[in-house]
C-alpha positions in Angstrom: -97.6 73.4 80.0 -99.7 76.7 79.4 -99.0 79.7 81.6 -101.4 80.5 84.3 -102.6 83.7 83.2 -102.9 85.3 79.6 -101.0 88.3 80.9 -97.4 88.5 79.8 -95.1 88.0 82.7 -92.6 91.1 83.9 -89.5 91.0 85.4 -91.0 92.8 88.3 -93.4 89.8 88.6 -90.4 87.3 88.7 -88.3 89.4 90.8 -90.8 88.9 93.6 -90.8 85.2 94.0 -88.8 84.5 97.4 -87.8 80.9 98.4 -86.0 81.2 101.6 -85.3 77.1 101.7 -83.5 77.7 98.3 -81.4 80.6 99.5 -80.7 78.8 103.1 -79.4 75.8 101.1 -77.2 77.9 99.1 -75.8 79.8 102.1 -74.7 76.3 103.9 -73.2 74.7 100.6 -71.4 77.8 99.4 -70.3 79.1 103.0 -72.0 82.5 102.2 -74.5 84.9 104.2 -78.1 84.7 103.9 -77.8 88.3 102.2 -75.3 87.3 99.4 -77.5 84.1 98.8 -80.5 86.2 98.6 -78.8 88.9 96.3 -77.7 85.4 94.1 -80.9 84.2 93.9 -82.5 87.2 92.8 -79.9 87.3 89.9 -80.9 84.0 89.2 -84.3 84.5 88.8 -83.4 87.2 86.5 -81.5 84.7 84.5 -84.2 82.3 84.3 -86.6 85.1 83.2 -83.8 86.0 80.5 -83.8 82.5 79.4 -87.5 82.7 79.2 -87.3 85.6 76.9 -84.6 84.5 74.7 -87.0 81.8 73.3 -88.9 84.9 71.5 -86.0 86.2 70.1 -86.0 86.3 66.5 -82.6 84.2 66.5 -84.2 81.8 69.1 -80.4 80.9 70.3 -81.0 80.7 73.9 -78.8 81.7 76.9 -75.3 80.3 77.4 -73.9 80.3 80.8 -70.4 82.0 81.1 -67.9 81.9 83.8 -68.5 85.7 84.5 -72.0 83.7 85.7 -70.6 80.9 87.6 -72.4 81.7 91.2 -75.7 82.1 89.3 -75.6 78.7 88.0 -74.4 77.2 91.3 -77.9 79.1 92.6 -79.8 77.4 89.6 -78.2 74.2 90.6 -79.7 74.5 94.0 -82.9 75.8 92.9 -83.3 72.7 90.6 -82.5 70.6 93.7 -85.9 71.6 95.4 -87.5 70.1 92.0 -91.3 70.7 93.1 -90.3 74.5 94.0 -88.9 74.6 90.7 -91.2 73.2 88.6 -93.7 75.5 90.0 -91.7 78.2 89.5 -91.1 77.6 85.9 -95.1 76.7 85.3 -96.2 79.6 87.3 -94.1 82.4 85.5 -93.2 80.9 82.1 -95.6 78.3 81.5 -92.9 75.5 80.5 -90.0 73.9 82.3 -86.9 75.5 82.0 -84.2 73.0 81.7 -80.8 73.2 83.1 -78.5 71.2 80.4 -74.8 71.0 81.6 -72.0 71.2 79.4 -70.7 67.5 79.1 -66.8 67.7 78.4 -67.1 64.4 76.3 -69.7 65.9 73.9 -67.5 68.8 73.0 -66.5 69.0 69.3 -63.0 67.5 68.2 -62.7 71.1 66.3 -62.7 74.1 68.3 -65.5 76.4 67.4 -65.6 79.0 65.2 -64.2 82.2 66.6 -66.7 84.6 64.5 -69.7 82.4 65.9 -68.5 82.8 69.2 -68.1 86.6 69.2 -71.7 86.4 67.3 -73.4 84.6 69.7 -71.6 86.7 73.1 -72.7 89.8 71.2 -76.4 88.7 70.9 -76.7 87.7 74.3 -75.0 90.7 75.6 -77.7 92.7 73.6 -80.3 90.4 75.1 -79.1 90.9 78.8 -79.1 94.6 78.1 -82.5 95.1 76.4 -84.5 92.8 78.7 -82.4 93.5 82.0 -81.3 96.6 81.4 -77.9 98.5 81.4 -77.0 98.1 85.1 -77.4 93.9 85.1 -75.1 93.6 82.2 -72.5 96.1 83.7 -72.6 94.1 87.4 -72.5 90.5 85.3 -69.8 91.3 82.6 -67.9 94.2 83.8 -67.7 93.8 87.3 -67.7 90.2 87.1 -69.9 90.2 90.3 -71.0 86.5 90.0 -67.6 85.0 88.6 -66.0 82.9 91.3 -62.8 84.2 92.8 -59.2 83.0 91.7 
């Protein structure tokens, strides 16, 4: 697949994308207002842009969904259900299909992950969020935990 334009895609371009059907479905499935669902959708397309941009990072680690972003993950699940819309969005903005690969508990290693590796990967991701999406997004996602589920 190739991008529709030779111009690099910007965050502003991605944030301009709307999909009312996905927003309505999320609002219905998660018993939330349309306004809140629209907000989460906006954060989800930011996340997808971050995932796309992470492929260009020198480490090439890719993004890892964390508990602080659970509602963003739920919206991503909802968006993926609208397969044509999601595939068209990925093609239009990124030129590639961004796969959602869930963690499979049965595929988890039998030994715990190396704490230093986990810390290093999280630091890399937080730095990427800051560099690509800005300080406010980093604060909202990870300090305020605005998109974590409520206990």
